[in-house]
N, CA, C, O and CB atoms as a CASP TS submission, in Angstrom:
PFRMAT TS
TARGET T0000
AUTHOR 0000-0000-0000
METHOD Language model
MODEL 1
PARENT N/A
ATOM      1  N   UNK     1       0.842  -1.169   0.000  1.00  0.00           N
ATOM      2  CA  UNK     1       0.000   0.000   0.000  1.00  0.00           C
ATOM      3  C   UNK     1       0.891   1.238   0.000  1.00  0.00           C
ATOM      4  O   UNK     1       1.886   1.301   0.722  1.00  0.00           O
ATOM      5  CB  UNK     1      -0.960  -0.005   1.214  1.00  0.00           C
ATOM      6  N   UNK     2       0.527   2.202  -0.804  1.00  0.00           N
ATOM      7  CA  UNK     2       1.297   3.437  -0.905  1.00  0.00           C
ATOM      8  C   UNK     2       0.683   4.471   0.020  1.00  0.00           C
ATOM      9  O   UNK     2      -0.512   4.758  -0.049  1.00  0.00           O
ATOM     10  CB  UNK     2       1.338   3.959  -2.369  1.00  0.00           C
ATOM     11  N   UNK     3       1.512   5.022   0.880  1.00  0.00           N
ATOM     12  CA  UNK     3       1.063   6.057   1.808  1.00  0.00           C
ATOM     13  C   UNK     3       1.716   7.365   1.404  1.00  0.00           C
ATOM     14  O   UNK     3       2.939   7.453   1.287  1.00  0.00           O
ATOM     15  CB  UNK     3       1.406   5.690   3.291  1.00  0.00           C
ATOM     16  N   UNK     4       0.890   8.381   1.191  1.00  0.00           N
ATOM     17  CA  UNK     4       1.385   9.693   0.783  1.00  0.00           C
ATOM     18  C   UNK     4       1.035  10.720   1.850  1.00  0.00           C
ATOM     19  O   UNK     4      -0.111  11.162   1.929  1.00  0.00           O
ATOM     20  CB  UNK     4       0.796  10.108  -0.590  1.00  0.00           C
ATOM     21  N   UNK     5       2.004  11.104   2.668  1.00  0.00           N
ATOM     22  CA  UNK     5       1.705  12.162   3.635  1.00  0.00           C
ATOM     23  C   UNK     5       1.581  13.508   2.913  1.00  0.00           C
ATOM     24  O   UNK     5       2.458  13.889   2.138  1.00  0.00           O
ATOM     25  CB  UNK     5       2.806  12.231   4.733  1.00  0.00           C
ATOM     26  N   UNK     6       0.486  14.219   3.177  1.00  0.00           N
ATOM     27  CA  UNK     6       0.245  15.506   2.532  1.00  0.00           C
ATOM     28  C   UNK     6       0.377  16.596   3.595  1.00  0.00           C
ATOM     29  O   UNK     6      -0.222  16.524   4.668  1.00  0.00           O
ATOM     30  CB  UNK     6      -1.170  15.548   1.845  1.00  0.00           C
ATOM     31  N   UNK     7       1.167  17.590   3.269  1.00  0.00           N
ATOM     32  CA  UNK     7       1.382  18.697   4.196  1.00  0.00           C
ATOM     33  C   UNK     7       0.174  19.625   4.182  1.00  0.00           C
ATOM     34  O   UNK     7      -0.577  19.681   3.208  1.00  0.00           O
ATOM     35  CB  UNK     7       2.668  19.474   3.834  1.00  0.00           C
ATOM     36  N   UNK     8       0.008  20.336   5.261  1.00  0.00           N
ATOM     37  CA  UNK     8      -1.099  21.281   5.388  1.00  0.00           C
ATOM     38  C   UNK     8      -0.981  22.358   4.308  1.00  0.00           C
ATOM     39  O   UNK     8       0.051  23.020   4.198  1.00  0.00           O
ATOM     40  CB  UNK     8      -1.116  21.923   6.803  1.00  0.00           C
ATOM     41  N   UNK     9      -2.023  22.529   3.525  1.00  0.00           N
ATOM     42  CA  UNK     9      -2.042  23.556   2.497  1.00  0.00           C
ATOM     43  C   UNK     9      -1.338  23.161   1.209  1.00  0.00           C
ATOM     44  O   UNK     9      -1.151  24.005   0.333  1.00  0.00           O
ATOM     45  CB  UNK     9      -1.427  24.790   3.026  1.00  0.00           C
ATOM     46  N   UNK    10      -0.936  21.882   1.069  1.00  0.00           N
ATOM     47  CA  UNK    10      -0.256  21.453  -0.141  1.00  0.00           C
ATOM     48  C   UNK    10      -1.265  21.335  -1.288  1.00  0.00           C
ATOM     49  O   UNK    10      -2.404  20.912  -1.090  1.00  0.00           O
ATOM     50  CB  UNK    10       0.472  20.108   0.090  1.00  0.00           C
ATOM     51  N   UNK    11      -0.837  21.705  -2.449  1.00  0.00           N
ATOM     52  CA  UNK    11      -1.676  21.676  -3.633  1.00  0.00           C
ATOM     53  C   UNK    11      -2.058  20.228  -3.965  1.00  0.00           C
ATOM     54  O   UNK    11      -1.212  19.333  -3.926  1.00  0.00           O
ATOM     55  CB  UNK    11      -0.952  22.341  -4.827  1.00  0.00           C
ATOM     56  N   UNK    12      -3.333  20.005  -4.291  1.00  0.00           N
ATOM     57  CA  UNK    12      -3.814  18.657  -4.615  1.00  0.00           C
ATOM     58  C   UNK    12      -3.142  18.122  -5.876  1.00  0.00           C
ATOM     59  O   UNK    12      -2.800  16.941  -5.939  1.00  0.00           O
ATOM     60  CB  UNK    12      -5.341  18.661  -4.795  1.00  0.00           C
ATOM     61  N   UNK    13      -2.950  18.978  -6.879  1.00  0.00           N
ATOM     62  CA  UNK    13      -2.307  18.539  -8.111  1.00  0.00           C
ATOM     63  C   UNK    13      -0.888  18.044  -7.844  1.00  0.00           C
ATOM     64  O   UNK    13      -0.463  17.029  -8.396  1.00  0.00           O
ATOM     65  CB  UNK    13      -2.286  19.675  -9.133  1.00  0.00           C
ATOM     66  N   UNK    14      -0.164  18.761  -7.000  1.00  0.00           N
ATOM     67  CA  UNK    14       1.201  18.370  -6.667  1.00  0.00           C
ATOM     68  C   UNK    14       1.214  17.032  -5.912  1.00  0.00           C
ATOM     69  O   UNK    14       2.057  16.173  -6.169  1.00  0.00           O
ATOM     70  CB  UNK    14       1.882  19.470  -5.825  1.00  0.00           C
ATOM     71  N   UNK    15       0.271  16.871  -4.982  1.00  0.00           N
ATOM     72  CA  UNK    15       0.187  15.622  -4.224  1.00  0.00           C
ATOM     73  C   UNK    15      -0.155  14.454  -5.152  1.00  0.00           C
ATOM     74  O   UNK    15       0.396  13.362  -5.015  1.00  0.00           O
ATOM     75  CB  UNK    15      -0.868  15.741  -3.099  1.00  0.00           C
ATOM     76  N   UNK    16      -1.063  14.693  -6.091  1.00  0.00           N
ATOM     77  CA  UNK    16      -1.435  13.655  -7.033  1.00  0.00           C
ATOM     78  C   UNK    16      -0.261  13.290  -7.924  1.00  0.00           C
ATOM     79  O   UNK    16      -0.057  12.114  -8.226  1.00  0.00           O
ATOM     80  CB  UNK    16      -2.618  14.101  -7.876  1.00  0.00           C
ATOM     81  N   UNK    17       0.508  14.274  -8.347  1.00  0.00           N
ATOM     82  CA  UNK    17       1.683  14.027  -9.172  1.00  0.00           C
ATOM     83  C   UNK    17       2.715  13.190  -8.401  1.00  0.00           C
ATOM     84  O   UNK    17       3.308  12.263  -8.954  1.00  0.00           O
ATOM     85  CB  UNK    17       2.305  15.363  -9.633  1.00  0.00           C
ATOM     86  N   UNK    18       2.923  13.524  -7.122  1.00  0.00           N
ATOM     87  CA  UNK    18       3.844  12.758  -6.287  1.00  0.00           C
ATOM     88  C   UNK    18       3.366  11.308  -6.151  1.00  0.00           C
ATOM     89  O   UNK    18       4.167  10.375  -6.203  1.00  0.00           O
ATOM     90  CB  UNK    18       3.980  13.413  -4.894  1.00  0.00           C
ATOM     91  N   UNK    19       2.050  11.132  -5.976  1.00  0.00           N
ATOM     92  CA  UNK    19       1.494   9.789  -5.851  1.00  0.00           C
ATOM     93  C   UNK    19       1.715   8.984  -7.127  1.00  0.00           C
ATOM     94  O   UNK    19       2.126   7.825  -7.078  1.00  0.00           O
ATOM     95  CB  UNK    19       0.001   9.858  -5.523  1.00  0.00           C
ATOM     96  N   UNK    20       1.438   9.612  -8.275  1.00  0.00           N
ATOM     97  CA  UNK    20       1.606   8.913  -9.549  1.00  0.00           C
ATOM     98  C   UNK    20       3.052   8.505  -9.758  1.00  0.00           C
ATOM     99  O   UNK    20       3.325   7.400 -10.226  1.00  0.00           O
ATOM    100  CB  UNK    20       1.137   9.789 -10.709  1.00  0.00           C
ATOM    101  N   UNK    21       3.989   9.395  -9.410  1.00  0.00           N
ATOM    102  CA  UNK    21       5.413   9.083  -9.556  1.00  0.00           C
ATOM    103  C   UNK    21       5.803   7.911  -8.658  1.00  0.00           C
ATOM    104  O   UNK    21       6.507   6.997  -9.088  1.00  0.00           O
ATOM    105  CB  UNK    21       6.274  10.319  -9.222  1.00  0.00           C
ATOM    106  N   UNK    22       5.342   7.943  -7.409  1.00  0.00           N
ATOM    107  CA  UNK    22       5.665   6.885  -6.464  1.00  0.00           C
ATOM    108  C   UNK    22       5.055   5.554  -6.915  1.00  0.00           C
ATOM    109  O   UNK    22       5.684   4.502  -6.797  1.00  0.00           O
ATOM    110  CB  UNK    22       5.167   7.254  -5.057  1.00  0.00           C
ATOM    111  N   UNK    23       3.825   5.612  -7.431  1.00  0.00           N
ATOM    112  CA  UNK    23       3.139   4.415  -7.927  1.00  0.00           C
ATOM    113  C   UNK    23       3.893   3.826  -9.112  1.00  0.00           C
ATOM    114  O   UNK    23       4.049   2.609  -9.208  1.00  0.00           O
ATOM    115  CB  UNK    23       1.685   4.744  -8.328  1.00  0.00           C
ATOM    116  N   UNK    24       4.357   4.679 -10.009  1.00  0.00           N
ATOM    117  CA  UNK    24       5.094   4.236 -11.199  1.00  0.00           C
ATOM    118  C   UNK    24       6.395   3.548 -10.789  1.00  0.00           C
ATOM    119  O   UNK    24       6.773   2.538 -11.381  1.00  0.00           O
ATOM    120  CB  UNK    24       5.393   5.433 -12.136  1.00  0.00           C
ATOM    121  N   UNK    25       7.077   4.086  -9.784  1.00  0.00           N
ATOM    122  CA  UNK    25       8.359   3.522  -9.338  1.00  0.00           C
ATOM    123  C   UNK    25       8.213   2.152  -8.704  1.00  0.00           C
ATOM    124  O   UNK    25       9.148   1.351  -8.737  1.00  0.00           O
ATOM    125  CB  UNK    25       9.018   4.455  -8.356  1.00  0.00           C
ATOM    126  N   UNK    26       7.042   1.870  -8.121  1.00  0.00           N
ATOM    127  CA  UNK    26       6.864   0.574  -7.467  1.00  0.00           C
ATOM    128  C   UNK    26       6.780  -0.559  -8.478  1.00  0.00           C
ATOM    129  O   UNK    26       7.077  -1.707  -8.147  1.00  0.00           O
ATOM    130  CB  UNK    26       5.614   0.587  -6.602  1.00  0.00           C
ATOM    131  N   UNK    27       6.374  -0.249  -9.717  1.00  0.00           N
ATOM    132  CA  UNK    27       6.309  -1.270 -10.759  1.00  0.00           C
ATOM    133  C   UNK    27       5.085  -2.159 -10.671  1.00  0.00           C
ATOM    134  O   UNK    27       5.079  -3.252 -11.237  1.00  0.00           O
ATOM    135  CB  UNK    27       7.527  -2.115 -10.704  1.00  0.00           C
ATOM    136  N   UNK    28       4.054  -1.720  -9.979  1.00  0.00           N
ATOM    137  CA  UNK    28       2.852  -2.528  -9.796  1.00  0.00           C
ATOM    138  C   UNK    28       2.182  -2.797 -11.139  1.00  0.00           C
ATOM    139  O   UNK    28       1.823  -3.936 -11.437  1.00  0.00           O
ATOM    140  CB  UNK    28       1.870  -1.828  -8.838  1.00  0.00           C
ATOM    141  N   UNK    29       2.014  -1.770 -11.940  1.00  0.00           N
ATOM    142  CA  UNK    29       1.339  -1.927 -13.221  1.00  0.00           C
ATOM    143  C   UNK    29       2.136  -2.822 -14.171  1.00  0.00           C
ATOM    144  O   UNK    29       1.567  -3.649 -14.884  1.00  0.00           O
ATOM    145  CB  UNK    29       1.106  -0.563 -13.861  1.00  0.00           C
ATOM    146  N   UNK    30       3.451  -2.649 -14.171  1.00  0.00           N
ATOM    147  CA  UNK    30       4.317  -3.464 -15.017  1.00  0.00           C
ATOM    148  C   UNK    30       4.215  -4.942 -14.621  1.00  0.00           C
ATOM    149  O   UNK    30       4.122  -5.816 -15.483  1.00  0.00           O
ATOM    150  CB  UNK    30       5.781  -2.979 -14.916  1.00  0.00           C
ATOM    151  N   UNK    31       4.233  -5.209 -13.330  1.00  0.00           N
ATOM    152  CA  UNK    31       4.126  -6.575 -12.822  1.00  0.00           C
ATOM    153  C   UNK    31       2.763  -7.170 -13.162  1.00  0.00           C
ATOM    154  O   UNK    31       2.671  -8.345 -13.515  1.00  0.00           O
ATOM    155  CB  UNK    31       4.355  -6.604 -11.304  1.00  0.00           C
ATOM    156  N   UNK    32       1.716  -6.376 -13.057  1.00  0.00           N
ATOM    157  CA  UNK    32       0.366  -6.848 -13.377  1.00  0.00           C
ATOM    158  C   UNK    32       0.280  -7.258 -14.841  1.00  0.00           C
ATOM    159  O   UNK    32      -0.269  -8.313 -15.159  1.00  0.00           O
ATOM    160  CB  UNK    32      -0.680  -5.758 -13.065  1.00  0.00           C
ATOM    161  N   UNK    33       0.815  -6.435 -15.730  1.00  0.00           N
ATOM    162  CA  UNK    33       0.793  -6.768 -17.152  1.00  0.00           C
ATOM    163  C   UNK    33       1.617  -8.024 -17.441  1.00  0.00           C
ATOM    164  O   UNK    33       1.245  -8.834 -18.290  1.00  0.00           O
ATOM    165  CB  UNK    33       1.320  -5.592 -17.979  1.00  0.00           C
ATOM    166  N   UNK    34       2.729  -8.181 -16.734  1.00  0.00           N
ATOM    167  CA  UNK    34       3.576  -9.356 -16.952  1.00  0.00           C
ATOM    168  C   UNK    34       2.865 -10.627 -16.502  1.00  0.00           C
ATOM    169  O   UNK    34       3.046 -11.682 -17.111  1.00  0.00           O
ATOM    170  CB  UNK    34       4.911  -9.205 -16.204  1.00  0.00           C
ATOM    171  N   UNK    35       2.067 -10.543 -15.457  1.00  0.00           N
ATOM    172  CA  UNK    35       1.397 -11.727 -14.912  1.00  0.00           C
ATOM    173  C   UNK    35       0.086 -12.073 -15.618  1.00  0.00           C
ATOM    174  O   UNK    35      -0.535 -13.082 -15.285  1.00  0.00           O
ATOM    175  CB  UNK    35       1.127 -11.519 -13.451  1.00  0.00           C
ATOM    176  N   UNK    36      -0.341 -11.275 -16.571  1.00  0.00           N
ATOM    177  CA  UNK    36      -1.608 -11.547 -17.235  1.00  0.00           C
ATOM    178  C   UNK    36      -1.567 -12.820 -18.077  1.00  0.00           C
ATOM    179  O   UNK    36      -2.609 -13.417 -18.347  1.00  0.00           O
ATOM    180  CB  UNK    36      -1.991 -10.376 -18.104  1.00  0.00           C
ATOM    181  N   UNK    37      -0.404 -13.228 -18.482  1.00  0.00           N
ATOM    182  CA  UNK    37      -0.306 -14.437 -19.283  1.00  0.00           C
ATOM    183  C   UNK    37       0.948 -15.197 -18.870  1.00  0.00           C
ATOM    184  O   UNK    37       1.896 -14.618 -18.340  1.00  0.00           O
ATOM    185  CB  UNK    37      -0.281 -14.104 -20.802  1.00  0.00           C
ATOM    186  N   UNK    38       0.936 -16.510 -19.123  1.00  0.00           N
ATOM    187  CA  UNK    38       2.061 -17.360 -18.760  1.00  0.00           C
ATOM    188  C   UNK    38       2.933 -17.586 -19.984  1.00  0.00           C
ATOM    189  O   UNK    38       2.436 -17.916 -21.061  1.00  0.00           O
ATOM    190  CB  UNK    38       1.574 -18.707 -18.176  1.00  0.00           C
ATOM    191  N   UNK    39       4.229 -17.408 -19.810  1.00  0.00           N
ATOM    192  CA  UNK    39       5.184 -17.676 -20.878  1.00  0.00           C
ATOM    193  C   UNK    39       6.010 -18.896 -20.478  1.00  0.00           C
ATOM    194  O   UNK    39       6.615 -18.930 -19.406  1.00  0.00           O
ATOM    195  CB  UNK    39       6.101 -16.431 -21.152  1.00  0.00           C
ATOM    196  N   UNK    40       6.024 -19.881 -21.349  1.00  0.00           N
ATOM    197  CA  UNK    40       6.806 -21.072 -21.053  1.00  0.00           C
ATOM    198  C   UNK    40       8.277 -20.693 -20.927  1.00  0.00           C
ATOM    199  O   UNK    40       8.747 -19.807 -21.640  1.00  0.00           O
ATOM    200  CB  UNK    40       6.607 -22.149 -22.146  1.00  0.00           C
ATOM    201  N   UNK    41       9.019 -21.359 -20.022  1.00  0.00           N
ATOM    202  CA  UNK    41      10.434 -21.037 -19.855  1.00  0.00           C
ATOM    203  C   UNK    41      11.246 -21.172 -21.141  1.00  0.00           C
ATOM    204  O   UNK    41      12.169 -20.391 -21.374  1.00  0.00           O
ATOM    205  CB  UNK    41      11.026 -21.920 -18.802  1.00  0.00           C
ATOM    206  N   UNK    42      10.914 -22.148 -21.972  1.00  0.00           N
ATOM    207  CA  UNK    42      11.665 -22.330 -23.217  1.00  0.00           C
ATOM    208  C   UNK    42      11.454 -21.139 -24.151  1.00  0.00           C
ATOM    209  O   UNK    42      12.386 -20.710 -24.832  1.00  0.00           O
ATOM    210  CB  UNK    42      11.243 -23.638 -23.917  1.00  0.00           C
ATOM    211  N   UNK    43      10.244 -20.609 -24.184  1.00  0.00           N
ATOM    212  CA  UNK    43       9.956 -19.451 -25.030  1.00  0.00           C
ATOM    213  C   UNK    43      10.624 -18.201 -24.457  1.00  0.00           C
ATOM    214  O   UNK    43      11.114 -17.356 -25.206  1.00  0.00           O
ATOM    215  CB  UNK    43       8.428 -19.236 -25.160  1.00  0.00           C
ATOM    216  N   UNK    44      10.642 -18.087 -23.128  1.00  0.00           N
ATOM    217  CA  UNK    44      11.312 -16.948 -22.503  1.00  0.00           C
ATOM    218  C   UNK    44      12.803 -16.959 -22.826  1.00  0.00           C
ATOM    219  O   UNK    44      13.387 -15.914 -23.113  1.00  0.00           O
ATOM    220  CB  UNK    44      11.097 -16.966 -20.978  1.00  0.00           C
ATOM    221  N   UNK    45      13.421 -18.144 -22.779  1.00  0.00           N
ATOM    222  CA  UNK    45      14.844 -18.270 -23.123  1.00  0.00           C
ATOM    223  C   UNK    45      15.084 -17.903 -24.578  1.00  0.00           C
ATOM    224  O   UNK    45      16.052 -17.216 -24.905  1.00  0.00           O
ATOM    225  CB  UNK    45      15.342 -19.700 -22.854  1.00  0.00           C
ATOM    226  N   UNK    46      14.191 -18.367 -25.451  1.00  0.00           N
ATOM    227  CA  UNK    46      14.320 -18.075 -26.874  1.00  0.00           C
ATOM    228  C   UNK    46      14.216 -16.567 -27.129  1.00  0.00           C
ATOM    229  O   UNK    46      14.994 -16.008 -27.902  1.00  0.00           O
ATOM    230  CB  UNK    46      13.243 -18.829 -27.676  1.00  0.00           C
ATOM    231  N   UNK    47      13.261 -15.924 -26.482  1.00  0.00           N
ATOM    232  CA  UNK    47      13.113 -14.476 -26.640  1.00  0.00           C
ATOM    233  C   UNK    47      14.336 -13.725 -26.119  1.00  0.00           C
ATOM    234  O   UNK    47      14.786 -12.754 -26.728  1.00  0.00           O
ATOM    235  CB  UNK    47      11.859 -13.992 -25.913  1.00  0.00           C
ATOM    236  N   UNK    48      14.869 -14.184 -24.985  1.00  0.00           N
ATOM    237  CA  UNK    48      16.066 -13.543 -24.428  1.00  0.00           C
ATOM    238  C   UNK    48      17.257 -13.716 -25.366  1.00  0.00           C
ATOM    239  O   UNK    48      18.050 -12.790 -25.539  1.00  0.00           O
ATOM    240  CB  UNK    48      16.397 -14.127 -23.038  1.00  0.00           C
ATOM    241  N   UNK    49      17.387 -14.887 -25.968  1.00  0.00           N
ATOM    242  CA  UNK    49      18.485 -15.146 -26.897  1.00  0.00           C
ATOM    243  C   UNK    49      18.342 -14.284 -28.150  1.00  0.00           C
ATOM    244  O   UNK    49      19.328 -13.730 -28.636  1.00  0.00           O
ATOM    245  CB  UNK    49      18.531 -16.638 -27.277  1.00  0.00           C
ATOM    246  N   UNK    50      17.130 -14.170 -28.673  1.00  0.00           N
ATOM    247  CA  UNK    50      16.895 -13.352 -29.855  1.00  0.00           C
ATOM    248  C   UNK    50      17.201 -11.881 -29.570  1.00  0.00           C
ATOM    249  O   UNK    50      17.741 -11.173 -30.420  1.00  0.00           O
ATOM    250  CB  UNK    50      15.447 -13.512 -30.333  1.00  0.00           C
ATOM    251  N   UNK    51      16.851 -11.435 -28.369  1.00  0.00           N
ATOM    252  CA  UNK    51      17.149 -10.055 -27.991  1.00  0.00           C
ATOM    253  C   UNK    51      18.655  -9.836 -27.883  1.00  0.00           C
ATOM    254  O   UNK    51      19.163  -8.801 -28.314  1.00  0.00           O
ATOM    255  CB  UNK    51      16.466  -9.702 -26.660  1.00  0.00           C
ATOM    256  N   UNK    52      19.370 -10.803 -27.313  1.00  0.00           N
ATOM    257  CA  UNK    52      20.815 -10.692 -27.173  1.00  0.00           C
ATOM    258  C   UNK    52      21.490 -10.645 -28.548  1.00  0.00           C
ATOM    259  O   UNK    52      22.439  -9.888 -28.753  1.00  0.00           O
ATOM    260  CB  UNK    52      21.364 -11.868 -26.345  1.00  0.00           C
ATOM    261  N   UNK    53      21.005 -11.445 -29.472  1.00  0.00           N
ATOM    262  CA  UNK    53      21.565 -11.455 -30.830  1.00  0.00           C
ATOM    263  C   UNK    53      21.315 -10.107 -31.492  1.00  0.00           C
ATOM    264  O   UNK    53      22.203  -9.556 -32.142  1.00  0.00           O
ATOM    265  CB  UNK    53      20.947 -12.603 -31.680  1.00  0.00           C
ATOM    266  N   UNK    54      20.117  -9.582 -31.328  1.00  0.00           N
ATOM    267  CA  UNK    54      19.769  -8.280 -31.906  1.00  0.00           C
ATOM    268  C   UNK    54      20.670  -7.174 -31.363  1.00  0.00           C
ATOM    269  O   UNK    54      21.178  -6.348 -32.120  1.00  0.00           O
ATOM    270  CB  UNK    54      18.299  -7.946 -31.620  1.00  0.00           C
ATOM    271  N   UNK    55      20.861  -7.168 -30.058  1.00  0.00           N
ATOM    272  CA  UNK    55      21.706  -6.143 -29.432  1.00  0.00           C
ATOM    273  C   UNK    55      23.148  -6.285 -29.914  1.00  0.00           C
ATOM    274  O   UNK    55      23.821  -5.288 -30.174  1.00  0.00           O
ATOM    275  CB  UNK    55      21.642  -6.248 -27.883  1.00  0.00           C
ATOM    276  N   UNK    56      23.617  -7.517 -30.032  1.00  0.00           N
ATOM    277  CA  UNK    56      24.985  -7.757 -30.497  1.00  0.00           C
ATOM    278  C   UNK    56      25.166  -7.238 -31.925  1.00  0.00           C
ATOM    279  O   UNK    56      26.194  -6.640 -32.247  1.00  0.00           O
ATOM    280  CB  UNK    56      25.324  -9.263 -30.429  1.00  0.00           C
ATOM    281  N   UNK    57      24.164  -7.469 -32.779  1.00  0.00           N
ATOM    282  CA  UNK    57      24.235  -6.967 -34.153  1.00  0.00           C
ATOM    283  C   UNK    57      24.292  -5.443 -34.166  1.00  0.00           C
ATOM    284  O   UNK    57      25.031  -4.853 -34.955  1.00  0.00           O
ATOM    285  CB  UNK    57      23.026  -7.460 -34.973  1.00  0.00           C
ATOM    286  N   UNK    58      23.516  -4.810 -33.296  1.00  0.00           N
ATOM    287  CA  UNK    58      23.543  -3.342 -33.220  1.00  0.00           C
ATOM    288  C   UNK    58      24.927  -2.833 -32.823  1.00  0.00           C
ATOM    289  O   UNK    58      25.427  -1.863 -33.394  1.00  0.00           O
ATOM    290  CB  UNK    58      22.493  -2.839 -32.215  1.00  0.00           C
ATOM    291  N   UNK    59      25.535  -3.490 -31.847  1.00  0.00           N
ATOM    292  CA  UNK    59      26.862  -3.082 -31.382  1.00  0.00           C
ATOM    293  C   UNK    59      27.903  -3.265 -32.497  1.00  0.00           C
ATOM    294  O   UNK    59      28.781  -2.423 -32.684  1.00  0.00           O
ATOM    295  CB  UNK    59      27.267  -3.895 -30.125  1.00  0.00           C
ATOM    296  N   UNK    60      27.793  -4.360 -33.219  1.00  0.00           N
ATOM    297  CA  UNK    60      28.756  -4.606 -34.304  1.00  0.00           C
ATOM    298  C   UNK    60      28.581  -3.605 -35.434  1.00  0.00           C
ATOM    299  O   UNK    60      29.564  -3.180 -36.042  1.00  0.00           O
ATOM    300  CB  UNK    60      28.603  -6.032 -34.847  1.00  0.00           C
ATOM    301  N   UNK    61      27.335  -3.221 -35.725  1.00  0.00           N
ATOM    302  CA  UNK    61      27.095  -2.232 -36.778  1.00  0.00           C
ATOM    303  C   UNK    61      27.641  -0.867 -36.375  1.00  0.00           C
ATOM    304  O   UNK    61      28.094  -0.107 -37.231  1.00  0.00           O
ATOM    305  CB  UNK    61      25.594  -2.129 -37.089  1.00  0.00           C
ATOM    306  N   UNK    62      27.603  -0.548 -35.087  1.00  0.00           N
ATOM    307  CA  UNK    62      28.152   0.719 -34.594  1.00  0.00           C
ATOM    308  C   UNK    62      29.660   0.760 -34.781  1.00  0.00           C
ATOM    309  O   UNK    62      30.224   1.802 -35.113  1.00  0.00           O
ATOM    310  CB  UNK    62      27.799   0.924 -33.113  1.00  0.00           C
ATOM    311  N   UNK    63      30.310  -0.382 -34.567  1.00  0.00           N
ATOM    312  CA  UNK    63      31.768  -0.444 -34.657  1.00  0.00           C
ATOM    313  C   UNK    63      32.258  -0.260 -36.085  1.00  0.00           C
ATOM    314  O   UNK    63      33.357   0.249 -36.301  1.00  0.00           O
ATOM    315  CB  UNK    63      32.270  -1.768 -34.110  1.00  0.00           C
ATOM    316  N   UNK    64      31.465  -0.664 -37.051  1.00  0.00           N
ATOM    317  CA  UNK    64      31.893  -0.582 -38.452  1.00  0.00           C
ATOM    318  C   UNK    64      31.852   0.813 -38.980  1.00  0.00           C
ATOM    319  O   UNK    64      32.183   1.043 -40.143  1.00  0.00           O
ATOM    320  CB  UNK    64      31.044  -1.453 -39.313  1.00  0.00           C
TER
END
């Protein structure tokens, strides 16, 4: 649970902005989206390998 102490006379917009920032940093929404579906470990490994190959190609193209 996120607790946001609000000072006396603090602007509501500012407090809401602070809350949104704190909520974003906790990663709750990101975790919720990740848990909406199950990815088999073999597919997760394959995706990670494909991403690593892609990044490696980018690095090699930069060097040339």
